[in-house]
Each structure stands twice: as C-alpha cells, then as structure tokens.
N, CA, C and O atoms as a Tripos MOL2 file, in Angstrom:
@<TRIPOS>MOLECULE
protein
  292   291    73     0     0
PROTEIN
NO_CHARGES

@<TRIPOS>ATOM
      1 N           0.8310   -1.2840    0.0860 N.3       1 UNK1
      2 CA         -0.0400   -0.0060   -0.0110 C.3       1 UNK1
      3 C           0.8800    1.2640   -0.0340 C.2       1 UNK1
      4 O           0.5760    2.2550   -0.7000 O.2       1 UNK1
      5 N           1.9890    1.1910    0.7040 N.am      2 UNK2
      6 CA          2.7910    2.3050    0.7390 C.3       2 UNK2
      7 C           3.3090    2.7700   -0.6650 C.2       2 UNK2
      8 O           3.2620    3.9390   -1.0480 O.2       2 UNK2
      9 N           3.8310    1.6700   -1.4230 N.am      3 UNK3
     10 CA          4.3400    1.8680   -2.7580 C.3       3 UNK3
     11 C           3.1940    2.3390   -3.6690 C.2       3 UNK3
     12 O           3.3870    3.1920   -4.5360 O.2       3 UNK3
     13 N           2.0020    1.7680   -3.4550 N.am      4 UNK4
     14 CA          0.9770    2.1480   -4.3540 C.3       4 UNK4
     15 C           0.5080    3.6380   -3.9920 C.2       4 UNK4
     16 O           0.0790    4.3370   -4.9090 O.2       4 UNK4
     17 N           0.5730    4.1480   -2.6980 N.am      5 UNK5
     18 CA          0.3280    5.5420   -2.4340 C.3       5 UNK5
     19 C           1.3360    6.4380   -3.0290 C.2       5 UNK5
     20 O           0.9860    7.5280   -3.4810 O.2       5 UNK5
     21 N           2.6160    6.0330   -3.0580 N.am      6 UNK6
     22 CA          3.7860    6.7840   -3.7780 C.3       6 UNK6
     23 C           3.5400    6.9010   -5.2330 C.2       6 UNK6
     24 O           3.6450    7.9880   -5.8020 O.2       6 UNK6
     25 N           3.1750    5.6770   -5.9250 N.am      7 UNK7
     26 CA          3.0560    5.7560   -7.3290 C.3       7 UNK7
     27 C           1.7630    6.5160   -7.6480 C.2       7 UNK7
     28 O           1.6980    6.9530   -8.7960 O.2       7 UNK7
     29 N           0.7510    6.7460   -6.8580 N.am      8 UNK8
     30 CA         -0.2980    7.4650   -7.0810 C.3       8 UNK8
     31 C          -0.1070    8.9650   -6.8140 C.2       8 UNK8
     32 O          -0.9950    9.7860   -7.0450 O.2       8 UNK8
     33 N           1.0900    9.2760   -6.3190 N.am      9 UNK9
     34 CA          1.4660   10.5940   -5.9620 C.3       9 UNK9
     35 C           0.6100   11.0710   -4.7170 C.2       9 UNK9
     36 O           0.3990   12.2770   -4.5870 O.2       9 UNK9
     37 N           0.1710   10.2750   -3.9110 N.am     10 UNK10
     38 CA         -0.4680   10.5980   -2.5980 C.3      10 UNK10
     39 C           0.5450   11.0560   -1.5740 C.2      10 UNK10
     40 O           0.2380   11.9680   -0.8070 O.2      10 UNK10
     41 N           1.7800   10.4570   -1.5110 N.am     11 UNK11
     42 CA          2.7830   10.6230   -0.7680 C.3      11 UNK11
     43 C           4.0150   10.6770   -1.6210 C.2      11 UNK11
     44 O           4.0790   10.1040   -2.7080 O.2      11 UNK11
     45 N           5.0390   11.4110   -1.0780 N.am     12 UNK12
     46 CA          6.3850   11.6080   -1.8360 C.3      12 UNK12
     47 C           7.0700   10.2500   -1.7100 C.2      12 UNK12
     48 O           6.7000    9.3760   -0.9260 O.2      12 UNK12
     49 N           8.2370   10.1360   -2.6620 N.am     13 UNK13
     50 CA          8.9250    8.9190   -2.4560 C.3      13 UNK13
     51 C           9.6250    8.9390   -1.1460 C.2      13 UNK13
     52 O           9.8280    7.8360   -0.6370 O.2      13 UNK13
     53 N          10.0650   10.0830   -0.4540 N.am     14 UNK14
     54 CA         10.7560   10.2150    0.7720 C.3      14 UNK14
     55 C           9.7720    9.7600    1.8500 C.2      14 UNK14
     56 O          10.1850    9.1220    2.8190 O.2      14 UNK14
     57 N           8.4480   10.0800    1.7010 N.am     15 UNK15
     58 CA          7.5490    9.6640    2.7830 C.3      15 UNK15
     59 C           7.3170    8.1850    2.7570 C.2      15 UNK15
     60 O           7.0340    7.5490    3.7720 O.2      15 UNK15
     61 N           7.4580    7.6080    1.4570 N.am     16 UNK16
     62 CA          7.1460    6.2480    1.3090 C.3      16 UNK16
     63 C           8.4140    5.4170    1.9200 C.2      16 UNK16
     64 O           8.2500    4.3150    2.4440 O.2      16 UNK16
     65 N           9.6090    6.0020    1.8150 N.am     17 UNK17
     66 CA         10.7730    5.4060    2.3050 C.3      17 UNK17
     67 C          10.7030    5.4610    3.8890 C.2      17 UNK17
     68 O          11.0530    4.4920    4.5630 O.2      17 UNK17
     69 N          10.2710    6.5510    4.4100 N.am     18 UNK18
     70 CA         10.0800    6.7070    5.8110 C.3      18 UNK18
     71 C           9.0340    5.6640    6.3890 C.2      18 UNK18
     72 O           9.1800    5.0290    7.4340 O.2      18 UNK18
     73 N           7.9740    5.5990    5.5400 N.am     19 UNK19
     74 CA          6.9600    4.6690    6.0170 C.3      19 UNK19
     75 C           7.3590    3.1620    6.0560 C.2      19 UNK19
     76 O           6.9140    2.3910    6.9060 O.2      19 UNK19
     77 N           8.2620    2.7870    5.0360 N.am     20 UNK20
     78 CA          8.7930    1.5030    5.0140 C.3      20 UNK20
     79 C           9.6100    1.2880    6.2290 C.2      20 UNK20
     80 O           9.5110    0.2590    6.8980 O.2      20 UNK20
     81 N          10.4540    2.3010    6.5290 N.am     21 UNK21
     82 CA         11.4570    2.0060    7.8200 C.3      21 UNK21
     83 C          10.5290    1.8690    8.9580 C.2      21 UNK21
     84 O          10.8820    1.0260    9.7830 O.2      21 UNK21
     85 N           9.3280    2.5490    9.2240 N.am     22 UNK22
     86 CA          8.4280    2.4810   10.3480 C.3      22 UNK22
     87 C           7.8240    1.0380   10.2880 C.2      22 UNK22
     88 O           7.7980    0.2870   11.2640 O.2      22 UNK22
     89 N           7.4230    0.7770    9.2560 N.am     23 UNK23
     90 CA          6.8450   -0.6650    8.9620 C.3      23 UNK23
     91 C           7.7160   -1.7100    9.3240 C.2      23 UNK23
     92 O           7.3270   -2.6030   10.0770 O.2      23 UNK23
     93 N           8.9460   -1.6860    8.8240 N.am     24 UNK24
     94 CA          9.9140   -2.7070    9.0450 C.3      24 UNK24
     95 C          10.2500   -2.8520   10.4580 C.2      24 UNK24
     96 O          10.3080   -3.9670   10.9740 O.2      24 UNK24
     97 N          10.5030   -1.6430   11.1880 N.am     25 UNK25
     98 CA         10.7290   -1.6560   12.5120 C.3      25 UNK25
     99 C           9.7410   -2.3060   13.3890 C.2      25 UNK25
    100 O          10.1020   -2.8910   14.4100 O.2      25 UNK25
    101 N           8.4990   -2.2260   13.0290 N.am     26 UNK26
    102 CA          7.3690   -2.7110   13.6950 C.3      26 UNK26
    103 C           7.0540   -4.2750   13.5780 C.2      26 UNK26
    104 O           6.3260   -4.8910   14.3570 O.2      26 UNK26
    105 N           7.7000   -4.7970   12.5080 N.am     27 UNK27
    106 CA          7.4440   -6.1120   12.1800 C.3      27 UNK27
    107 C           7.8880   -7.1260   13.2760 C.2      27 UNK27
    108 O           7.2500   -8.1530   13.5090 O.2      27 UNK27
    109 N           8.9900   -6.7780   13.9120 N.am     28 UNK28
    110 CA          9.4620   -7.7230   15.1480 C.3      28 UNK28
    111 C           8.3470   -7.9970   15.9830 C.2      28 UNK28
    112 O           7.9560   -9.1460   16.1890 O.2      28 UNK28
    113 N           7.7920   -6.9310   16.4990 N.am     29 UNK29
    114 CA          6.7480   -6.9600   17.5230 C.3      29 UNK29
    115 C           5.5240   -7.5070   16.9340 C.2      29 UNK29
    116 O           4.8270   -8.2310   17.6450 O.2      29 UNK29
    117 N           5.2020   -7.2800   15.8410 N.am     30 UNK30
    118 CA          3.8790   -7.6950   15.3100 C.3      30 UNK30
    119 C           3.8890   -9.3560   14.9870 C.2      30 UNK30
    120 O           2.8900  -10.0740   15.0480 O.2      30 UNK30
    121 N           5.2410   -9.7910   14.6320 N.am     31 UNK31
    122 CA          5.3330  -11.1330   14.2780 C.3      31 UNK31
    123 C           5.9030  -11.8690   15.5540 C.2      31 UNK31
    124 O           6.4720  -12.9530   15.4310 O.2      31 UNK31
    125 N           5.7600  -11.3390   16.6230 N.am     32 UNK32
    126 CA          6.1990  -12.0600   17.9280 C.3      32 UNK32
    127 C           7.7260  -12.6100   17.8800 C.2      32 UNK32
    128 O           8.0230  -13.7220   18.3170 O.2      32 UNK32
    129 N           8.6270  -11.7480   17.3240 N.am     33 UNK33
    130 CA         10.1460  -12.2200   17.3580 C.3      33 UNK33
    131 C          10.5100  -12.3370   18.6600 C.2      33 UNK33
    132 O          10.5710  -11.2660   19.2630 O.2      33 UNK33
    133 N          10.7880  -13.3890   19.3180 N.am     34 UNK34
    134 CA         11.1740  -13.4410   20.7130 C.3      34 UNK34
    135 C          12.5090  -12.8060   20.9870 C.2      34 UNK34
    136 O          12.6830  -12.3190   22.1040 O.2      34 UNK34
    137 N          13.4880  -12.7560   20.0770 N.am     35 UNK35
    138 CA         14.6280  -12.2280   20.1280 C.3      35 UNK35
    139 C          14.7800  -10.7350   19.9160 C.2      35 UNK35
    140 O          15.8200  -10.1230   20.1600 O.2      35 UNK35
    141 N          13.6450  -10.1840   19.4330 N.am     36 UNK36
    142 CA         13.6530   -8.8000   19.1210 C.3      36 UNK36
    143 C          13.4960   -8.0220   20.4420 C.2      36 UNK36
    144 O          12.7560   -8.3860   21.3550 O.2      36 UNK36
    145 N          14.2400   -6.9500   20.4550 N.am     37 UNK37
    146 CA         14.2660   -5.9740   21.4930 C.3      37 UNK37
    147 C          12.8770   -5.3280   21.6200 C.2      37 UNK37
    148 O          12.1490   -5.3770   20.6280 O.2      37 UNK37
    149 N          12.4950   -4.8090   22.5830 N.am     38 UNK38
    150 CA         11.2830   -3.9550   22.7340 C.3      38 UNK38
    151 C          11.4830   -2.5900   22.2580 C.2      38 UNK38
    152 O          12.5880   -2.0480   22.2810 O.2      38 UNK38
    153 N          10.4280   -2.0360   21.8290 N.am     39 UNK39
    154 CA         10.6480   -0.6930   21.2740 C.3      39 UNK39
    155 C          11.0400    0.2630   22.3790 C.2      39 UNK39
    156 O          10.7280    0.0910   23.5570 O.2      39 UNK39
    157 N          11.7730    1.3220   21.9000 N.am     40 UNK40
    158 CA         12.3270    2.2020   22.7900 C.3      40 UNK40
    159 C          11.5760    3.4100   22.7250 C.2      40 UNK40
    160 O          10.7270    3.5610   21.8480 O.2      40 UNK40
    161 N          11.8360    4.3560   23.6490 N.am     41 UNK41
    162 CA         11.1020    5.7130   23.4990 C.3      41 UNK41
    163 C          11.4690    6.4830   22.0760 C.2      41 UNK41
    164 O          10.6660    7.1170   21.3900 O.2      41 UNK41
    165 N          12.6480    6.3080   21.8450 N.am     42 UNK42
    166 CA         13.1630    6.8600   20.3880 C.3      42 UNK42
    167 C          12.2020    6.1050   19.4920 C.2      42 UNK42
    168 O          11.5190    6.8240   18.7620 O.2      42 UNK42
    169 N          12.0150    4.8040   19.4050 N.am     43 UNK43
    170 CA         11.2620    4.2940   18.2900 C.3      43 UNK43
    171 C           9.8200    4.8880   18.3540 C.2      43 UNK43
    172 O           9.1970    5.0230   17.3010 O.2      43 UNK43
    173 N           9.2990    5.2250   19.4720 N.am     44 UNK44
    174 CA          7.8520    5.8730   19.6080 C.3      44 UNK44
    175 C           7.8270    7.1490   19.1280 C.2      44 UNK44
    176 O           6.8330    7.5450   18.5200 O.2      44 UNK44
    177 N           8.9000    7.9470   19.3360 N.am     45 UNK45
    178 CA          9.0750    9.3280   18.8750 C.3      45 UNK45
    179 C           9.0470    9.3650   17.3560 C.2      45 UNK45
    180 O           8.3960   10.1730   16.6950 O.2      45 UNK45
    181 N           9.8160    8.4110   16.8810 N.am     46 UNK46
    182 CA          9.9950    8.3070   15.4070 C.3      46 UNK46
    183 C           8.6550    8.0530   14.6980 C.2      46 UNK46
    184 O           8.3980    8.6410   13.6480 O.2      46 UNK46
    185 N           7.8220    7.2080   15.2460 N.am     47 UNK47
    186 CA          6.4720    6.8240   14.7220 C.3      47 UNK47
    187 C           5.5040    8.0590   14.8660 C.2      47 UNK47
    188 O           4.7180    8.3700   13.9710 O.2      47 UNK47
    189 N           5.6090    8.6980   15.9840 N.am     48 UNK48
    190 CA          4.7160    9.8690   16.2600 C.3      48 UNK48
    191 C           5.1440   11.0580   15.2150 C.2      48 UNK48
    192 O           4.3080   11.7510   14.6360 O.2      48 UNK48
    193 N           6.4350   11.1840   15.0660 N.am     49 UNK49
    194 CA          6.8750   12.2990   14.0890 C.3      49 UNK49
    195 C           6.5120   11.9220   12.5350 C.2      49 UNK49
    196 O           6.2650   12.7500   11.6580 O.2      49 UNK49
    197 N           6.5320   10.5780   12.3880 N.am     50 UNK50
    198 CA          6.0550   10.2720   11.0120 C.3      50 UNK50
    199 C           4.5130   10.5040   10.9000 C.2      50 UNK50
    200 O           4.0730   11.1150    9.9260 O.2      50 UNK50
    201 N           3.7130   10.0470   11.8400 N.am     51 UNK51
    202 CA          2.3650   10.4080   11.8350 C.3      51 UNK51
    203 C           1.9560   11.7600   11.6980 C.2      51 UNK51
    204 O           1.0280   12.0800   10.9550 O.2      51 UNK51
    205 N           2.6570   12.6350   12.4360 N.am     52 UNK52
    206 CA          2.4660   14.0380   12.4360 C.3      52 UNK52
    207 C           2.7730   14.6560   11.0190 C.2      52 UNK52
    208 O           2.0260   15.4900   10.5080 O.2      52 UNK52
    209 N           3.9080   14.1960   10.4280 N.am     53 UNK53
    210 CA          4.3420   14.6710    9.1350 C.3      53 UNK53
    211 C           3.4130   14.1430    7.9930 C.2      53 UNK53
    212 O           3.1650   14.8490    7.0160 O.2      53 UNK53
    213 N           2.9290   12.9380    8.1360 N.am     54 UNK54
    214 CA          2.0250   12.5250    7.1190 C.3      54 UNK54
    215 C           0.6570   13.2370    7.2470 C.2      54 UNK54
    216 O           0.0740   13.5010    6.1950 O.2      54 UNK54
    217 N           0.1140   13.5550    8.3560 N.am     55 UNK55
    218 CA         -0.9860   14.3090    8.6510 C.3      55 UNK55
    219 C          -0.8800   15.6580    8.0520 C.2      55 UNK55
    220 O          -1.8510   16.1280    7.4600 O.2      55 UNK55
    221 N           0.2350   16.3210    8.1630 N.am     56 UNK56
    222 CA          0.5670   17.6600    7.6540 C.3      56 UNK56
    223 C           0.5130   17.5550    6.1680 C.2      56 UNK56
    224 O          -0.0640   18.4220    5.5130 O.2      56 UNK56
    225 N           1.0610   16.5820    5.6390 N.am     57 UNK57
    226 CA          1.2960   16.4070    4.1080 C.3      57 UNK57
    227 C          -0.0700   16.2160    3.5220 C.2      57 UNK57
    228 O          -0.4990   16.9260    2.6130 O.2      57 UNK57
    229 N          -0.7830   15.1690    4.1070 N.am     58 UNK58
    230 CA         -2.0800   14.9360    3.5350 C.3      58 UNK58
    231 C          -3.2640   15.8030    3.7150 C.2      58 UNK58
    232 O          -4.1890   15.8400    2.9030 O.2      58 UNK58
    233 N          -3.2060   16.5110    4.8230 N.am     59 UNK59
    234 CA         -4.4040   17.3370    5.1450 C.3      59 UNK59
    235 C          -4.1610   18.7610    5.3860 C.2      59 UNK59
    236 O          -4.8800   19.5920    4.8320 O.2      59 UNK59
    237 N          -3.1300   19.1430    6.2300 N.am     60 UNK60
    238 CA         -2.8650   20.6260    6.4690 C.3      60 UNK60
    239 C          -2.2760   21.4020    5.1800 C.2      60 UNK60
    240 O          -2.7510   22.4810    4.8280 O.2      60 UNK60
    241 N          -1.3280   20.8460    4.5790 N.am     61 UNK61
    242 CA         -0.7510   21.3680    3.4050 C.3      61 UNK61
    243 C          -1.6920   21.6690    2.2910 C.2      61 UNK61
    244 O          -1.7250   22.7730    1.7480 O.2      61 UNK61
    245 N          -2.4980   20.6120    1.9410 N.am     62 UNK62
    246 CA         -3.3920   20.9520    0.7770 C.3      62 UNK62
    247 C          -4.4730   21.9520    1.2400 C.2      62 UNK62
    248 O          -5.0080   22.6250    0.3590 O.2      62 UNK62
    249 N          -4.8370   22.1170    2.4700 N.am     63 UNK63
    250 CA         -5.8130   23.0520    2.8830 C.3      63 UNK63
    251 C          -5.2790   24.4800    2.8320 C.2      63 UNK63
    252 O          -5.9590   25.4440    2.4810 O.2      63 UNK63
    253 N          -3.9600   24.5340    3.2240 N.am     64 UNK64
    254 CA         -3.1210   25.9210    3.1620 C.3      64 UNK64
    255 C          -3.1060   26.3480    1.6430 C.2      64 UNK64
    256 O          -3.3360   27.4990    1.2740 O.2      64 UNK64
    257 N          -2.8150   25.3120    0.8160 N.am     65 UNK65
    258 CA         -2.6520   25.6600   -0.6280 C.3      65 UNK65
    259 C          -3.8850   26.0540   -1.1640 C.2      65 UNK65
    260 O          -3.8500   26.9620   -1.9950 O.2      65 UNK65
    261 N          -5.0720   25.5200   -0.8370 N.am     66 UNK66
    262 CA         -6.3700   25.8170   -1.2850 C.3      66 UNK66
    263 C          -6.6660   27.3830   -0.7620 C.2      66 UNK66
    264 O          -7.1630   28.2220   -1.5130 O.2      66 UNK66
    265 N          -6.3510   27.6180    0.4120 N.am     67 UNK67
    266 CA         -6.6320   28.9260    1.0010 C.3      67 UNK67
    267 C          -5.7550   29.9170    0.2790 C.2      67 UNK67
    268 O          -6.2210   30.9910   -0.1010 O.2      67 UNK67
    269 N          -4.6170   29.6150    0.1010 N.am     68 UNK68
    270 CA         -3.6230   30.5550   -0.4990 C.3      68 UNK68
    271 C          -3.9900   30.7670   -2.0660 C.2      68 UNK68
    272 O          -3.6800   31.8260   -2.6110 O.2      68 UNK68
    273 N          -4.5850   29.8480   -2.7030 N.am     69 UNK69
    274 CA         -5.0640   30.0630   -4.1720 C.3      69 UNK69
    275 C          -6.2850   30.8810   -4.1890 C.2      69 UNK69
    276 O          -6.6360   31.4680   -5.2120 O.2      69 UNK69
    277 N          -6.9560   30.9380   -3.0620 N.am     70 UNK70
    278 CA         -8.2920   31.7490   -3.1380 C.3      70 UNK70
    279 C          -7.9640   33.1630   -2.8100 C.2      70 UNK70
    280 O          -8.7590   34.0720   -3.0510 O.2      70 UNK70
    281 N          -6.7180   33.3720   -2.2220 N.am     71 UNK71
    282 CA         -6.3220   34.7210   -1.8940 C.3      71 UNK71
    283 C          -6.9430   35.3510   -0.5600 C.2      71 UNK71
    284 O          -7.6850   34.7050    0.1800 O.2      71 UNK71
    285 N          -6.5960   36.5740   -0.3460 N.am     72 UNK72
    286 CA         -7.1420   37.2590    0.8090 C.3      72 UNK72
    287 C          -8.6710   37.3850    0.7780 C.2      72 UNK72
    288 O          -9.2070   37.7300   -0.2760 O.2      72 UNK72
    289 N          -9.3900   37.1320    1.8460 N.am     73 UNK73
    290 CA        -10.7120   37.1930    1.7980 C.3      73 UNK73
    291 C         -11.2630   38.2950    2.7270 C.2      73 UNK73
    292 O         -12.4760   38.4890    2.8040 O.2      73 UNK73
@<TRIPOS>BOND
     1     1     2 1
     2     2     3 1
     3     3     4 2
     4     3     5 am
     5     5     6 1
     6     6     7 1
     7     7     8 2
     8     7     9 am
     9     9    10 1
    10    10    11 1
    11    11    12 2
    12    11    13 am
    13    13    14 1
    14    14    15 1
    15    15    16 2
    16    15    17 am
    17    17    18 1
    18    18    19 1
    19    19    20 2
    20    19    21 am
    21    21    22 1
    22    22    23 1
    23    23    24 2
    24    23    25 am
    25    25    26 1
    26    26    27 1
    27    27    28 2
    28    27    29 am
    29    29    30 1
    30    30    31 1
    31    31    32 2
    32    31    33 am
    33    33    34 1
    34    34    35 1
    35    35    36 2
    36    35    37 am
    37    37    38 1
    38    38    39 1
    39    39    40 2
    40    39    41 am
    41    41    42 1
    42    42    43 1
    43    43    44 2
    44    43    45 am
    45    45    46 1
    46    46    47 1
    47    47    48 2
    48    47    49 am
    49    49    50 1
    50    50    51 1
    51    51    52 2
    52    51    53 am
    53    53    54 1
    54    54    55 1
    55    55    56 2
    56    55    57 am
    57    57    58 1
    58    58    59 1
    59    59    60 2
    60    59    61 am
    61    61    62 1
    62    62    63 1
    63    63    64 2
    64    63    65 am
    65    65    66 1
    66    66    67 1
    67    67    68 2
    68    67    69 am
    69    69    70 1
    70    70    71 1
    71    71    72 2
    72    71    73 am
    73    73    74 1
    74    74    75 1
    75    75    76 2
    76    75    77 am
    77    77    78 1
    78    78    79 1
    79    79    80 2
    80    79    81 am
    81    81    82 1
    82    82    83 1
    83    83    84 2
    84    83    85 am
    85    85    86 1
    86    86    87 1
    87    87    88 2
    88    87    89 am
    89    89    90 1
    90    90    91 1
    91    91    92 2
    92    91    93 am
    93    93    94 1
    94    94    95 1
    95    95    96 2
    96    95    97 am
    97    97    98 1
    98    98    99 1
    99    99   100 2
   100    99   101 am
   101   101   102 1
   102   102   103 1
   103   103   104 2
   104   103   105 am
   105   105   106 1
   106   106   107 1
   107   107   108 2
   108   107   109 am
   109   109   110 1
   110   110   111 1
   111   111   112 2
   112   111   113 am
   113   113   114 1
   114   114   115 1
   115   115   116 2
   116   115   117 am
   117   117   118 1
   118   118   119 1
   119   119   120 2
   120   119   121 am
   121   121   122 1
   122   122   123 1
   123   123   124 2
   124   123   125 am
   125   125   126 1
   126   126   127 1
   127   127   128 2
   128   127   129 am
   129   129   130 1
   130   130   131 1
   131   131   132 2
   132   131   133 am
   133   133   134 1
   134   134   135 1
   135   135   136 2
   136   135   137 am
   137   137   138 1
   138   138   139 1
   139   139   140 2
   140   139   141 am
   141   141   142 1
   142   142   143 1
   143   143   144 2
   144   143   145 am
   145   145   146 1
   146   146   147 1
   147   147   148 2
   148   147   149 am
   149   149   150 1
   150   150   151 1
   151   151   152 2
   152   151   153 am
   153   153   154 1
   154   154   155 1
   155   155   156 2
   156   155   157 am
   157   157   158 1
   158   158   159 1
   159   159   160 2
   160   159   161 am
   161   161   162 1
   162   162   163 1
   163   163   164 2
   164   163   165 am
   165   165   166 1
   166   166   167 1
   167   167   168 2
   168   167   169 am
   169   169   170 1
   170   170   171 1
   171   171   172 2
   172   171   173 am
   173   173   174 1
   174   174   175 1
   175   175   176 2
   176   175   177 am
   177   177   178 1
   178   178   179 1
   179   179   180 2
   180   179   181 am
   181   181   182 1
   182   182   183 1
   183   183   184 2
   184   183   185 am
   185   185   186 1
   186   186   187 1
   187   187   188 2
   188   187   189 am
   189   189   190 1
   190   190   191 1
   191   191   192 2
   192   191   193 am
   193   193   194 1
   194   194   195 1
   195   195   196 2
   196   195   197 am
   197   197   198 1
   198   198   199 1
   199   199   200 2
   200   199   201 am
   201   201   202 1
   202   202   203 1
   203   203   204 2
   204   203   205 am
   205   205   206 1
   206   206   207 1
   207   207   208 2
   208   207   209 am
   209   209   210 1
   210   210   211 1
   211   211   212 2
   212   211   213 am
   213   213   214 1
   214   214   215 1
   215   215   216 2
   216   215   217 am
   217   217   218 1
   218   218   219 1
   219   219   220 2
   220   219   221 am
   221   221   222 1
   222   222   223 1
   223   223   224 2
   224   223   225 am
   225   225   226 1
   226   226   227 1
   227   227   228 2
   228   227   229 am
   229   229   230 1
   230   230   231 1
   231   231   232 2
   232   231   233 am
   233   233   234 1
   234   234   235 1
   235   235   236 2
   236   235   237 am
   237   237   238 1
   238   238   239 1
   239   239   240 2
   240   239   241 am
   241   241   242 1
   242   242   243 1
   243   243   244 2
   244   243   245 am
   245   245   246 1
   246   246   247 1
   247   247   248 2
   248   247   249 am
   249   249   250 1
   250   250   251 1
   251   251   252 2
   252   251   253 am
   253   253   254 1
   254   254   255 1
   255   255   256 2
   256   255   257 am
   257   257   258 1
   258   258   259 1
   259   259   260 2
   260   259   261 am
   261   261   262 1
   262   262   263 1
   263   263   264 2
   264   263   265 am
   265   265   266 1
   266   266   267 1
   267   267   268 2
   268   267   269 am
   269   269   270 1
   270   270   271 1
   271   271   272 2
   272   271   273 am
   273   273   274 1
   274   274   275 1
   275   275   276 2
   276   275   277 am
   277   277   278 1
   278   278   279 1
   279   279   280 2
   280   279   281 am
   281   281   282 1
   282   282   283 1
   283   283   284 2
   284   283   285 am
   285   285   286 1
   286   286   287 1
   287   287   288 2
   288   287   289 am
   289   289   290 1
   290   290   291 1
   291   291   292 2
@<TRIPOS>SUBSTRUCTURE
     1 UNK1         2 RESIDUE 1 A UNK
     2 UNK2         6 RESIDUE 1 A UNK
     3 UNK3        10 RESIDUE 1 A UNK
     4 UNK4        14 RESIDUE 1 A UNK
     5 UNK5        18 RESIDUE 1 A UNK
     6 UNK6        22 RESIDUE 1 A UNK
     7 UNK7        26 RESIDUE 1 A UNK
     8 UNK8        30 RESIDUE 1 A UNK
     9 UNK9        34 RESIDUE 1 A UNK
    10 UNK10       38 RESIDUE 1 A UNK
    11 UNK11       42 RESIDUE 1 A UNK
    12 UNK12       46 RESIDUE 1 A UNK
    13 UNK13       50 RESIDUE 1 A UNK
    14 UNK14       54 RESIDUE 1 A UNK
    15 UNK15       58 RESIDUE 1 A UNK
    16 UNK16       62 RESIDUE 1 A UNK
    17 UNK17       66 RESIDUE 1 A UNK
    18 UNK18       70 RESIDUE 1 A UNK
    19 UNK19       74 RESIDUE 1 A UNK
    20 UNK20       78 RESIDUE 1 A UNK
    21 UNK21       82 RESIDUE 1 A UNK
    22 UNK22       86 RESIDUE 1 A UNK
    23 UNK23       90 RESIDUE 1 A UNK
    24 UNK24       94 RESIDUE 1 A UNK
    25 UNK25       98 RESIDUE 1 A UNK
    26 UNK26      102 RESIDUE 1 A UNK
    27 UNK27      106 RESIDUE 1 A UNK
    28 UNK28      110 RESIDUE 1 A UNK
    29 UNK29      114 RESIDUE 1 A UNK
    30 UNK30      118 RESIDUE 1 A UNK
    31 UNK31      122 RESIDUE 1 A UNK
    32 UNK32      126 RESIDUE 1 A UNK
    33 UNK33      130 RESIDUE 1 A UNK
    34 UNK34      134 RESIDUE 1 A UNK
    35 UNK35      138 RESIDUE 1 A UNK
    36 UNK36      142 RESIDUE 1 A UNK
    37 UNK37      146 RESIDUE 1 A UNK
    38 UNK38      150 RESIDUE 1 A UNK
    39 UNK39      154 RESIDUE 1 A UNK
    40 UNK40      158 RESIDUE 1 A UNK
    41 UNK41      162 RESIDUE 1 A UNK
    42 UNK42      166 RESIDUE 1 A UNK
    43 UNK43      170 RESIDUE 1 A UNK
    44 UNK44      174 RESIDUE 1 A UNK
    45 UNK45      178 RESIDUE 1 A UNK
    46 UNK46      182 RESIDUE 1 A UNK
    47 UNK47      186 RESIDUE 1 A UNK
    48 UNK48      190 RESIDUE 1 A UNK
    49 UNK49      194 RESIDUE 1 A UNK
    50 UNK50      198 RESIDUE 1 A UNK
    51 UNK51      202 RESIDUE 1 A UNK
    52 UNK52      206 RESIDUE 1 A UNK
    53 UNK53      210 RESIDUE 1 A UNK
    54 UNK54      214 RESIDUE 1 A UNK
    55 UNK55      218 RESIDUE 1 A UNK
    56 UNK56      222 RESIDUE 1 A UNK
    57 UNK57      226 RESIDUE 1 A UNK
    58 UNK58      230 RESIDUE 1 A UNK
    59 UNK59      234 RESIDUE 1 A UNK
    60 UNK60      238 RESIDUE 1 A UNK
    61 UNK61      242 RESIDUE 1 A UNK
    62 UNK62      246 RESIDUE 1 A UNK
    63 UNK63      250 RESIDUE 1 A UNK
    64 UNK64      254 RESIDUE 1 A UNK
    65 UNK65      258 RESIDUE 1 A UNK
    66 UNK66      262 RESIDUE 1 A UNK
    67 UNK67      266 RESIDUE 1 A UNK
    68 UNK68      270 RESIDUE 1 A UNK
    69 UNK69      274 RESIDUE 1 A UNK
    70 UNK70      278 RESIDUE 1 A UNK
    71 UNK71      282 RESIDUE 1 A UNK
    72 UNK72      286 RESIDUE 1 A UNK
    73 UNK73      290 RESIDUE 1 A UNK
C-alpha cells in the first residue's frame, strides 16, 4: 500500500521510504519475534513524528494551498 500511495502521488518517495522504515521496525513486535528488543522511547518518537508529518502532508498542506489560491478574503 505504501508503494501504491507513492505511485499514485498521494505521498512523496521520501515519505514512502520513511513509512517502510516504520513498517519494518514494527514487524518484529507484530510477528512476535522472541529475540527482538522491545521498542524504545526513540522508536515511539519516530512513529509519532512520521504520523504528524503524514497528517501535515495529507491534510494541512493541501488546505493551506487551497486557501492560498483563493487569496485574501
């Protein structure tokens, strides 16, 4: 789905790469790898930063562009 979103230009290639990093880091926990270390606070911060950036890119930026194109009101 990540690659499809990038191919459809819903996210940038850089966002797709970041999303893959997040996804791969979460795989150990999701697949119950017993030898995998538990996530750290740094891991959590990285996921939160990605989610915030994705929200900005998908929702905030398009709204700002739309308002900007309408001009002062």
